[in-house]
C-alpha positions in Angstrom: 4.6 -37.2 -8.5 3.8 -37.2 -4.8 4.4 -41.0 -4.4 7.9 -40.8 -6.0 8.8 -37.7 -3.9 7.7 -39.4 -0.7 9.8 -42.5 -1.6 12.8 -40.3 -2.1 12.4 -38.6 1.2 11.7 -41.7 3.2 8.0 -42.3 3.4 7.9 -45.0 0.8 10.7 -46.8 2.6 8.5 -47.2 5.7 5.7 -48.6 3.6 7.9 -50.9 1.5 9.3 -52.8 4.4 8.1 -56.3 5.1 7.0 -55.7 8.7 3.6 -57.1 9.5 1.6 -55.0 11.9 -1.9 -54.3 12.8 -1.7 -50.6 11.7 -4.1 -49.9 8.9 -2.9 -48.9 5.4 -3.5 -45.2 4.6 -3.7 -43.6 1.2 -1.0 -41.4 0.0 -1.7 -37.6 -0.5 -1.6 -36.7 -4.2 -0.8 -33.0 -3.7 2.4 -31.2 -4.4 5.4 -32.2 -2.4 8.1 -29.9 -0.9 11.3 -30.3 1.0 12.3 -27.2 3.0 15.1 -26.6 5.5 13.8 -24.4 8.3 16.0 -22.3 10.6 14.4 -22.8 14.1 14.5 -20.0 16.7 15.7 -20.5 20.3 13.4 -22.8 22.5 12.0 -19.7 24.3 10.4 -18.4 21.0 7.1 -19.9 20.0 6.9 -21.2 16.4 3.3 -20.0 15.9 2.1 -23.1 14.0 -1.1 -25.3 14.4 -0.8 -29.0 14.0 -3.6 -31.6 13.9 -4.0 -35.3 13.2 -5.1 -36.2 9.6 -6.9 -39.6 10.1 -7.3 -40.0 6.3 -3.6 -40.2 5.6 -2.4 -41.1 9.1 0.0 -38.2 9.3 0.3 -34.9 11.2 -1.1 -32.0 9.3 -0.1 -28.4 9.3 -3.3 -26.4 9.6 -2.1 -22.8 9.7 1.0 -20.6 10.3 0.6 -17.4 12.3 1.3 -14.0 10.8 4.0 -13.3 13.4 5.6 -16.8 13.2 9.4 -16.7 12.8 9.3 -19.5 10.2 6.4 -18.1 8.1 8.7 -16.6 5.5 10.6 -19.8 5.1 7.5 -21.9 4.1 5.8 -21.1 0.8 2.3 -19.6 1.1 0.8 -22.6 -0.7 1.9 -24.9 2.1 0.7 -22.8 5.1 -2.5 -24.7 5.3 -3.6 -28.4 4.8 -0.1 -29.8 4.4 0.9 -33.2 5.8 4.2 -33.5 7.5 5.9 -36.6 5.9 9.3 -36.6 7.7 11.6 -34.5 10.0 15.4 -34.5 10.0 17.8 -32.7 12.3 21.1 -33.4 14.2 19.2 -34.0 17.5 16.5 -36.4 16.2 18.1 -37.9 13.1 15.4 -38.9 10.5 11.9 -39.4 11.8 8.4 -40.0 10.3 5.9 -38.9 12.9 2.4 -40.4 12.8 0.6 -37.9 15.1 0.6 -34.2 15.7 1.8 -34.7 19.3 4.8 -36.8 18.2 5.6 -34.1 15.5 5.5 -31.3 18.1 7.7 -33.3 20.5 10.3 -34.0 17.8 10.5 -30.3 16.9 10.9 -29.3 20.5 13.6 -31.9 20.9 15.5 -30.4 18.0 15.5 -27.1 19.8 16.5 -28.3 23.2 19.9 -27.3 24.5 20.8 -25.3 21.4 22.2 -21.8 21.6 22.9 -21.3 17.9 20.0 -21.6 15.3 19.0 -25.1 14.5 18.4 -26.5 11.0 15.4 -28.7 10.6 14.6 -30.5 7.3 10.8 -30.9 6.8 9.0 -32.8 3.9 5.5 -31.4 3.3 2.9 -32.7 0.9 -0.5 -31.1 0.2 -3.5 -33.0 1.6 -5.3 -34.0 -1.6 -7.0 -37.2 -2.7 -6.9 -38.6 -6.2 -9.6 -40.9 -7.6 -7.8 -41.7 -10.8 -4.1 -41.9 -11.8 -2.9 -38.8 -13.6 -2.9 -38.9 -17.3 0.5 -38.5 -19.1 0.0 -36.9 -22.4 2.7 -35.8 -24.8 2.4 -32.2 -25.8 1.2 -31.5 -29.3 3.4 -29.7 -31.8 1.3 -26.6 -31.4 1.9 -26.5 -27.6 5.7 -26.9 -28.2 5.7 -23.6 -30.0 4.1 -21.7 -27.1 6.0 -21.1 -23.9 5.5 -23.5 -21.1 3.1 -22.2 -18.4 4.7 -21.1 -15.2 2.6 -23.3 -12.9 2.9 -26.5 -15.1 5.2 -28.3 -12.7 3.2 -27.4 -9.6 -0.2 -28.9 -10.4 0.1 -32.7 -10.5 -3.6 -33.1 -9.5 -5.9 -33.4 -12.5 -9.2 -34.0 -10.8 -11.0 -31.2 -12.6 -10.3 -28.2 -14.7 -11.3 -25.6 -12.1 -9.1 -27.1 -9.4 -6.1 -27.3 -11.7 -6.7 -23.7 -12.8 -6.9 -22.5 -9.2 -3.7 -24.3 -8.3 -2.0 -22.8 -11.4 -3.1 -19.3 -10.5 -2.0 -19.8 -6.9 1.5 -20.9 -8.0 1.7 -18.0 -10.5 0.9 -15.5 -7.6 3.6 -17.1 -5.4 6.1 -16.9 -8.3 5.1 -13.3 -8.9 5.6 -12.4 -5.2 9.1 -14.0 -5.2 10.1 -12.1 -8.3 8.8 -8.8 -6.9 10.7 -9.4 -3.6 13.9 -10.1 -5.6 13.7 -6.8 -7.5 12.7 -4.8 -4.4 15.5 -6.1 -2.1 17.6 -3.1 -1.1 20.6 -5.4 -0.6 20.6 -6.2 -4.4 21.8 -9.8 -4.0 22.5 -12.0 -7.0 19.9 -14.5 -8.2 21.7 -17.5 -6.7 22.3 -15.7 -3.4 18.6 -14.7 -3.2 17.4 -18.2 -3.9 19.8 -19.6 -1.3 18.9 -17.1 1.3 15.1 -17.6 0.9 15.6 -21.4 0.7 13.2 -21.6 -2.3 11.9 -25.0 -3.4 13.0 -26.4 -6.8 9.7 -25.6 -8.7 9.8 -21.9 -7.6 13.5 -21.6 -8.5 12.8 -23.0 -12.0 9.7 -20.7 -12.4 11.8 -17.7 -11.4 14.6 -18.5 -13.8 12.1 -19.2 -16.6 10.4 -15.8 -16.2 13.7 -14.0 -16.2 14.9 -15.8 -19.3 11.6 -15.2 -21.1 12.1 -11.4 -21.1 15.4 -9.9 -22.2 14.8 -6.5 -20.6 13.8 -8.0 -17.3 17.0 -10.0 -17.3 19.0 -6.8 -17.8 17.1 -5.1 -15.0 18.2 -7.8 -12.6 21.6 -6.1 -12.6 20.3 -2.5 -12.8 17.8 -2.4 -10.0 19.6 0.4 -8.0 17.1 3.1 -8.9 13.4 3.4 -8.2 12.6 4.0 -11.9 14.3 0.8 -13.0 12.7 -1.2 -10.2 9.3 0.2 -11.2 10.0 -0.8 -14.8 10.7 -4.4 -13.6 7.5 -4.4 -11.6 5.5 -3.5 -14.7 7.1 -6.2 -16.8 6.3 -8.8 -14.1 2.7 -7.6 -13.9 2.5 -8.1 -17.7 4.0 -11.6 -17.6 2.1 -12.7 -14.5 -1.1 -10.7 -14.4 -3.1 -10.4 -11.2 -6.3 -12.5 -11.3 -7.8 -10.6 -8.4 -9.7 -8.0 -10.4 -10.9 -10.5 -13.0 -12.3 -12.9 -10.4 -13.9 -10.1 -8.4 -15.6 -8.7 -11.5 -16.8 -12.3 -12.5 -18.2 -12.9 -9.0 -19.9 -9.5 -9.0 -21.6 -10.2 -12.3 -22.8 -13.6 -11.2 -24.0 -12.2 -7.9 -25.9 -9.4 -9.7 -27.5 -11.9 -12.1 -28.7 -14.0 -9.1 -30.0 -11.0 -7.2 -32.0 -10.0 -10.2 -33.8 -13.3 -10.1 -35.0 -12.5 -6.6 -37.4 -9.8 -7.8 -40.1 -12.3 -7.9 -39.6 -12.9 -4.2 -40.4 -9.3 -3.2 -43.9 -10.2 -2.2 -42.5 -12.5 0.5 -39.9 -10.5 2.6 -38.8 -13.5 4.6 -37.9 -15.7 1.6 -36.3 -12.7 -0.2 -34.1 -11.9 2.8 -33.1 -15.6 3.3 -32.2 -16.0 -0.4 -30.1 -12.8 -0.4 -28.2 -14.1 2.7 -27.5 -17.4 0.9 -26.2 -15.6 -2.2 -24.0 -13.3 -0.2 -22.6 -16.3 1.7 -21.7 -18.0 -1.6 -20.0 -14.8 -2.8 -18.2 -13.2 0.1 -16.5 -9.8 -0.2 -13.0 -10.9 -1.3 -11.7 -7.3 -1.0 -12.2 -7.0 2.7 -8.9 -8.6 3.6 -7.1 -6.6 0.9 -8.5 -3.4 2.3 -7.1 -4.3 5.7 -3.7 -5.1 4.1 -3.6 -1.8 2.2 -4.5 0.1 5.4 -1.7 -1.6 7.4 0.7 -1.0 4.5 -0.1 2.7 4.4 0.3 3.0 8.2 3.7 1.3 8.0 5.0 3.6 5.2 3.6 6.6 7.1 5.5 5.6 10.2 8.7 5.1 8.1 8.5 8.6 6.8 7.9 9.9 10.3 11.1 8.3 11.6 13.9 10.7 10.7 16.7 8.8 12.4 16.6 5.6 10.2 18.9 5.9 7.2 17.1 3.4 5.0 14.0 1.3 4.7 16.0 -1.8 5.4 17.4 -0.4 8.7 13.9 0.8 9.7 12.4 -2.7 9.1 15.2 -4.3 11.1 14.7 -2.0 14.1 10.9 -2.5 14.1 11.2 -6.3 13.4 9.4 -6.2 10.1 9.8 -9.3 7.9 11.4 -9.4 4.5 7.9 -9.8 2.9 6.7 -6.6 4.5 9.9 -4.8 3.6 9.5 -5.8 -0.1 5.9 -4.7 -0.2 6.8 -1.3 1.4 9.6 -0.8 -1.1 7.3 -1.5 -4.0 4.7 0.8 -2.6 7.3 3.6 -2.5 8.8 2.9 -5.9 5.3 3.0 -7.5 5.3 6.8 -7.1 8.3 8.7 -8.5 7.9 11.7 -6.2 7.5 9.5 -3.1 10.7 7.6 -3.9 12.5 11.0 -4.2 11.2 12.1 -0.8 12.8 9.1 1.0 16.1 11.0 1.4 14.3 14.3 2.3 12.4 13.2 5.4 14.3 15.6 7.7 12.4 18.5 6.2 8.9 18.9 7.7 7.4 20.2 4.5 8.7 17.2 2.5 7.2 14.8 5.1 3.9 16.5 4.8 4.0 16.1 1.1 4.9 12.4 1.5 2.0 11.9 3.9 -0.4 13.4 1.3 0.9 11.1 -1.4 0.5 8.0 0.9 -3.0 9.1 1.9 -4.2 9.4 -1.7 -2.4 6.3 -3.0 -4.5 3.3 -4.2 -2.7 0.8 -2.0 -0.6 -2.3 -2.7 -2.2 -2.9 -6.1 -4.5 -1.2 -8.6 -7.5 -3.4 -8.0 -9.6 -0.8 -6.3 -12.2 -0.9 -9.0 -13.2 -4.4 -7.8 -13.6 -3.2 -4.2 -17.3 -2.5 -4.3 -19.8 -5.2 -5.2 -22.4 -4.4 -7.9 -26.0 -4.9 -6.9 -29.0 -4.8 -9.3 -31.2 -1.7 -9.7 -34.8 -2.7 -9.2 -37.8 -0.4 -9.8 -39.4 -1.1 -6.5 -37.5 -1.7 -3.3 -39.4 -2.9 -0.2 -38.0 -2.3 3.3 -36.6 -5.9 3.6 -34.2 -5.2 0.7 -33.1 -1.7 1.8 -30.1 -3.2 3.6 -28.7 -4.5 0.4 -28.7 -1.3 -1.6 -25.5 0.3 -3.0 -23.2 1.6 -0.3 -22.8 5.3 0.1 -19.8 6.8 -1.6 -17.7 8.9 0.9 -17.4 12.6 0.3 -13.9 13.2 -1.1 -13.9 16.9 -0.1 -14.8 16.1 3.5 -11.9 13.6 3.7 -9.6 16.1 2.2 -10.6 18.7 4.9 -9.6 16.3 7.8 -6.0 15.9 6.7 -3.2 17.3 8.9 -1.8 19.6 6.3 -5.2 21.1 5.5 -5.9 21.7 9.2 -2.6 23.4 9.6 -3.2 25.5 6.5 -6.7 26.6 7.7 -5.4 27.4 11.2 -2.6 29.6 9.9 -5.0 31.8 7.9 -7.2 32.7 10.9 -6.9 36.2 12.3 -7.9 36.5 15.9 -7.3 40.3 16.0 -9.6 41.1 13.1 -12.8 43.0 13.9 -15.5 42.3 13.0 -14.7 38.5 13.0 -16.2 36.8 10.0 -17.0 33.1 9.8 -14.6 30.9 7.7 -17.3 30.5 5.0 -18.1 34.2 5.1 -21.8 33.6 5.9 -22.0 35.5 9.2 -20.3 37.6 11.8 -18.9 35.9 14.9 -19.5 37.6 18.3 -16.2 37.9 20.2 -16.6 37.6 24.0 -14.4 37.9 27.0 -14.4 34.2 28.2 -11.1 32.5 28.4 -11.8 29.0 29.7 -13.4 26.7 27.2 -16.7 25.1 28.0 -17.6 21.4 27.8 -19.1 21.6 24.3 -15.9 23.2 22.9 -13.7 20.6 24.6 -15.8 17.8 23.1 -15.7 19.3 19.7 -11.9 19.8 19.9 -11.4 16.1 20.9 -13.7 14.9 18.1 -12.0 17.0 15.4 -8.6 15.8 16.6 -9.7 12.2 16.5 -11.1 12.6 12.9 -7.8 14.1 11.7 -5.7 11.4 13.4 -7.9 8.5 12.3 -5.8 5.8 10.6 -2.5 7.9 10.9 0.7 7.1 12.7 2.5 10.3 13.6 5.2 11.5 16.0 4.5 13.4 19.2 5.5 16.7 17.6 3.2 16.2 14.7 0.4 15.2 17.0 0.9 18.4 19.0 0.7 20.4 15.7 -2.6 18.8 14.8 -3.9 19.4 18.3 -2.9 23.1 18.0 -4.6 23.5 14.6 -7.8 21.9 15.8 -8.0 24.2 18.8 -7.2 27.3 16.7 -10.1 26.6 14.3 -12.7 25.8 17.0 -11.7 28.7 19.3 -12.0 31.0 16.4 -15.4 29.7 15.4 -16.7 30.1 19.0 -15.6 33.7 19.5 -12.6 33.3 21.8 -9.8 35.8 21.7 -7.1 33.2 21.9 -6.5 29.5 22.6 -6.1 28.7 26.3 -5.9 25.5 28.5 -5.8 23.0 25.6 -2.2 21.8 25.7 -3.0 18.4 27.2 -5.8 17.5 24.8 -4.9 13.8 24.3 -3.3 13.2 27.7 -6.1 14.8 29.9 -9.4 15.0 28.1 -9.3 11.7 26.1 -8.2 9.8 29.2 -11.1 11.3 31.2 -13.6 10.4 28.5 -12.3 6.8 28.3 -12.4 6.4 32.1 -16.0 7.8 32.1 -17.1 5.3 29.5 -15.5 2.4 31.4 -16.7 3.3 34.9 -20.0 5.0 34.2 -19.7 7.0 37.4 -18.4 10.3 36.1 -21.3 12.1 34.5 -19.3 15.2 33.6 -15.9 14.0 32.4 -15.0 17.2 30.5 -16.1 19.5 33.3 -13.1 21.4 34.6 -12.1 20.8 38.2 -10.8 24.4 38.5 -12.1 25.8 41.8 -9.6 28.7 42.2 -7.2 29.4 45.1 -6.6 32.4 47.4 -3.2 33.9 47.2 -0.9 34.4 50.2 -1.1 38.2 50.0 -4.9 38.1 49.9 -5.0 36.0 53.1 -2.7 38.5 54.8 -4.8 41.5 53.6 -8.0 39.8 54.9 -6.5 38.9 58.3 -4.4 42.1 58.8 -5.7 45.0 56.7 -3.2 47.6 55.6 -0.2 45.6 57.0 1.4 44.9 53.6 0.9 48.5 52.5 2.5 49.8 55.6 5.5 47.5 55.4 6.0 48.1 51.7 6.0 51.9 52.0 8.4 51.6 54.9 10.7 49.3 52.8 10.7 51.8 49.9 11.5 54.6 52.4 14.4 52.7 53.9 16.1 51.0 51.0 14.7 53.1 48.1 12.0 52.7 45.5 14.4 51.4 42.9 15.4 48.4 45.0 14.5 45.0 43.5 11.6 43.0 44.7 13.8 40.4 46.2 15.4 42.9 48.6 12.1 44.5 49.4 10.6 41.1 50.3 13.5 40.2 52.5 13.3 43.6 54.3 9.6 43.3 54.9 10.1 39.8 56.3 12.7 41.1 58.8 10.5 43.9 59.9 7.5 41.5 60.4 9.8 39.3 62.6 10.6 42.3 64.8 6.9 43.3 65.1 6.0 39.7 65.9 8.6 39.7 68.7 7.0 42.8 70.2 3.4 41.7 69.6 2.7 37.9 69.3 -0.5 38.6 67.5 1.3 39.9 64.5 2.3 37.5 61.7 5.7 36.6 60.4 5.6 37.2 56.7 7.1 34.7 54.1 7.2 37.0 51.1 9.3 36.3 48.0 9.9 38.0 44.7 6.9 36.4 42.9 4.4 37.1 45.7 5.4 40.7 46.2 5.5 41.6 42.5 2.0 40.1 42.0 0.7 42.0 45.0 2.2 45.3 43.7 0.6 44.7 40.2 -2.7 44.1 41.9 -2.4 47.3 43.8 -1.7 49.3 40.7 -4.7 47.8 38.9 -6.9 48.8 41.9 -5.4 52.3 41.9 -6.3 52.6 38.2 -9.9 51.7 39.0 -10.0 54.1 41.9 -8.5 56.9 39.8 -11.2 56.4 37.1 -13.9 56.5 39.8 -12.5 59.7 41.2 -12.3 61.2 37.8 -16.0 60.5 37.3 -16.7 62.0 40.7 -14.9 65.1 39.8 -16.6 65.5 36.5 -20.1 65.6 38.2 -21.4 69.2 38.4 -23.4 68.5 41.6 -23.0 66.2 44.5 -22.0 65.9 48.2 -18.3 66.7 47.4 -17.1 69.6 45.3 -14.5 69.1 42.6 -11.0 70.4 43.1 -11.6 73.1 40.5 -14.8 74.3 42.4 -12.9 74.3 45.7 -10.0 76.3 44.2 -12.5 78.7 42.6 -14.4 79.4 45.9 -11.5 79.0 48.3 -8.2 79.8 46.6 -5.1 78.2 48.3 -7.1 75.8 50.5 -5.8 72.6 49.0 -2.2 74.1 48.8 -2.4 74.8 52.6 -3.5 71.3 53.3 -0.8 69.8 51.1 2.0 72.0 52.8 0.7 71.0 56.2 0.9 67.3 55.3 4.4 67.6 53.9 5.6 69.4 57.1 4.0 66.9 59.3 4.9 63.7 57.5 8.0 64.7 55.8 8.8 65.3 52.1 9.5 61.6 51.4 6.2 60.4 52.7 4.0 58.4 50.2 1.0 59.9 48.5 -1.2 57.6 50.5 0.1 59.0 53.8 0.0 62.6 52.6 -3.6 62.2 51.2 -4.7 60.6 54.6 -3.2 63.5 56.5 -4.8 66.1 54.2 -8.2 64.5 54.7 -7.9 64.4 58.5 -6.8 68.1 58.6 -9.7 69.0 56.3 -12.2 67.3 58.6 -10.8 69.3 61.6 -11.1 72.6 59.7 -14.7 71.8 58.6 -15.7 71.1 62.3 -14.3 74.5 63.3 -15.4 76.5 60.2 -18.6 75.0 58.8 -18.4 77.2 55.7 -15.3 75.4 54.5 -15.7 72.5 52.0 -14.5 69.0 52.9 -11.5 68.0 50.8 -11.3 64.3 50.0 -8.0 63.4 48.6 -6.7 59.8 47.8 -3.4 58.2 46.8 -4.8 58.0 43.2 -5.9 61.6 42.9 -3.1 63.4 44.8 -0.4 62.6 42.2 -2.5 64.1 39.4 -3.2 67.3 41.5 0.5 67.6 42.3 1.4 67.2 38.7 -1.0 69.9 37.6 0.3 72.3 40.3 3.9 71.7 39.3 5.0 71.0 42.8 
């Protein structure tokens, strides 16, 4: 028992001495006792443990062990809380029996001081429990000898009551079950002795593990055949059969008792205050034991999702080592993957994007670490009349499965790939109406907000790579731009970087009332500024450049030639600018001129098509005055030269026509432009 164990490890020796002192005699804890050898990290690393003084037993007490503690996996779960520290032993401090939490912390720190290599510290722990009567020692009956010994029999020396003993036994069975599952899910496939030595398991857990393996012949065979996922899964099922999970049974029992108590509250419906107070008391007595499990399942899915997103890691063990995940998390992830045959096959196919998407879908629809999902929702009674005070305790709303399936990355990509932006008329995705297609290109504030919201709904609870996030962002933008009548997706490449950061900053500061309003005010191009300040200069220099170096010369040479000419003009006239044209600026200006020529050409075509007006069409002029336009064209060619541009020739023809009209009022006025002259020349075959 605990007294004998403490005498063996040194505590009884201190009490058995004949020293007389004024220190009061403290009772001895009657809980389970454990000797564990801890491997301490360097002094710069925090242990993550909470110690406090236990005045009842006069010993330091271990209150809790942090989840990220480096020694958490070395201490069994049953001793993480309410365990007294009996003694400490190391090379630096020898054997010590601290009486206070401060002394215990100082001894542990002293064991780490000046040590480069890991330090071994032997700790004796005993669970903080009182005993009002000595334990009864009964010989087992012949009937009990025929049945196998319960796994937790050696772990529950406390016999205060049946419920406490049963709880301790269930707790020990769950610890033994976890150790066995970790053994079969270890990718290193160590032998049983090596696994026990590496984990530094206490004696009662070692005996329980060996007893379970010996009790089932097939399980003992699978200990040497756990190289495939199918055999590991078979071992998991056998362990579940031998050591069943009591989580579901306890949850169903608590729900049944809770429902029965809530049914008794129907008589309190006339008094809403008493009714609400009684419901709060009942729910306090029966908390939701599945809340913590849901959080664990969510973290587990995110970890497995991140593992499948990492294509560089060769195995789960290497991934866990790189991301500093403990052996416990590695074992849980391995069992999660082995539970689904297809998921275990996809581990070696993560390089293929389609296989990763398939794995994500399997992870998303998996039930989690265990199959206890049916106990996740408490059962509440159905009463005929429900007053407003009891409305908050009605059955929770079941989420829409189809809605959750829509907000999956693979479904968003599938829907976006089917959209046809070129189809006319554009029909809504559900076929209910026709979408009006407009000419706007820049998305408005509502569309930006909708895109950010849809992106966040798809990414909720998922850990994805940057490339996969960009694919999700593209799919969300495709769907919403299609629904809002845009011809294509524009200006949405920095969805997460730009718009989400603006929204978050607006929420924090409260000063920006329009966080998704675009700050695009436009800018004036260099060539437009030159055209406004010096009208016609670029046209003159460009035509001169084409005449000098040829029309087929590249834009780079034309820009350099125009810059040199502008420098000569500026030397003669200081009011003239020195141009700084380049290939990009000049080509953009030429394209702009061609677009304006096309508009002017269409306007002239409309003018010529009019039967009446101030100006006669070229056909009317040729009909009434044959050869008039030909004479004007020949005059312009002789005056300006055959290589002159259409713009210069048209200007010369217009000036000559004005002079002729002033001399002969009966002649019509010919108005030619650089857009209409090429068409006229082409028709005449000149």
